[in-house]
C-alpha positions in Angstrom: 72.3 16.7 220.3 72.5 19.4 217.6 68.9 20.2 218.2 69.5 20.6 221.9 71.8 23.6 221.5 69.8 26.7 223.0 70.1 29.6 220.6 67.9 32.0 222.3 69.7 31.7 225.4 72.8 31.8 224.1 72.2 34.8 222.0 70.5 36.6 225.0 73.2 35.9 227.3 75.9 36.9 224.9 74.0 40.3 224.4 73.7 41.0 228.1 69.7 40.9 228.1 67.9 39.8 231.4 67.7 36.1 231.7 65.0 35.1 228.9 63.6 32.3 231.2 62.3 34.7 233.3 60.6 37.0 230.7 57.4 36.5 229.2 56.5 32.6 228.6 59.9 31.5 230.0 60.5 29.8 227.0 64.2 30.2 225.1 62.6 30.4 221.6 62.3 33.2 219.3 58.8 34.5 219.9 59.9 34.9 223.8 63.3 36.7 222.6 61.1 38.9 220.7 59.5 39.9 223.9 63.0 41.2 225.5 62.5 44.1 222.3 65.4 43.0 220.4 64.0 42.1 217.2 67.7 41.4 215.7 68.3 38.8 218.3 65.0 37.4 217.9 65.6 36.9 214.0 69.0 35.6 214.6 67.5 32.6 217.0 64.7 32.1 214.3 67.4 31.6 211.5 69.9 29.4 213.6 67.0 27.4 215.0 65.7 26.6 211.8 69.8 26.1 210.8 69.7 23.1 213.1 67.2 21.0 211.2 68.9 22.0 208.2 72.4 20.8 209.2 70.9 17.5 210.6 69.2 17.0 207.6 72.4 17.8 205.5 74.5 15.4 207.6 72.1 12.5 207.3 72.0 13.1 203.4 75.5 12.3 203.3 74.9 8.8 205.1 71.9 8.0 202.6 68.8 6.0 202.7 66.3 7.0 205.4 69.2 8.7 207.5 67.9 12.4 206.5 64.5 11.5 207.9 66.0 10.2 211.1 68.4 13.1 211.6 65.4 15.6 211.1 63.0 13.8 213.7 66.2 13.9 216.1 66.8 17.6 215.5 63.5 18.2 216.4 63.4 16.0 219.1 66.6 17.5 220.6 64.9 21.1 220.0 61.6 20.0 221.9 63.4 18.3 224.9 67.1 19.5 224.9 69.6 17.6 226.7 71.7 19.5 229.5 71.3 22.0 232.1 71.1 25.4 229.9 67.7 24.2 229.0 64.5 24.9 230.8 65.2 21.5 232.4 67.5 23.2 235.2 64.4 25.3 236.3 62.2 22.4 236.9 
């Protein structure tokens, strides 16, 4: 679930920019956020997206054994295939 947080979409909405899904590739990632002309939002999106994976691995590390690897894979899959309507799934 942690990987499904759409930071690109959230940050651009908070900044009042046009819907990121209607710009460029339609993706909500940092590269497309950069196409809005807001380098600060693109950098924040990149950092927050990276932190999703970091936090997942750290949480898994507390569990032990293979949990960090499983948490990393889960965060990746959540990022690529987000859960919920705030993602591109709502457009399909």
